[in-house]
C-alpha positions in Angstrom: 5.7 36.3 8.4 7.7 33.1 9.0 10.5 32.4 8.7 11.6 28.7 7.3 15.1 27.0 6.2 14.9 25.8 3.0 14.6 22.0 4.5 11.8 23.0 6.3 10.1 25.0 3.5 10.7 21.5 1.1 9.9 19.4 4.2 6.5 20.7 4.6 5.7 21.5 1.1 6.5 17.3 0.5 4.1 16.7 3.6 1.0 19.0 1.9 1.7 17.8 -1.3 1.1 14.1 -0.2 -1.6 14.5 2.0 -3.4 16.1 -0.9 -2.5 14.0 -3.7 -2.1 10.4 -3.2 0.0 9.5 -6.4 3.1 12.1 -5.2 5.9 10.1 -4.0 9.8 11.1 -3.5 12.2 9.1 -5.5 16.2 9.3 -5.2 19.5 8.2 -3.8 19.9 8.6 -0.1 16.2 9.6 0.7 16.1 7.7 3.8 19.4 9.4 4.9 20.2 12.5 6.5 23.5 12.8 4.9 22.2 13.5 1.6 18.9 15.0 1.9 19.4 16.3 5.2 15.8 17.3 6.5 13.5 17.4 3.9 12.3 13.9 4.1 11.8 13.9 7.8 8.8 12.1 8.8 7.4 11.5 4.9 8.5 7.4 5.5 6.9 7.1 9.2 3.2 8.9 8.0 2.8 7.7 3.9 
């Protein structure tokens, strides 16, 4: 079994959902800032 931090699991899930469905989006205060959401949104802005 693979062990992931919560932030990495959320990040992978967001990448998978956005890959599968173009209508999925992420909105909220501080989405671009690691101070607010940690690494949960890492790479999303560049990829999508």
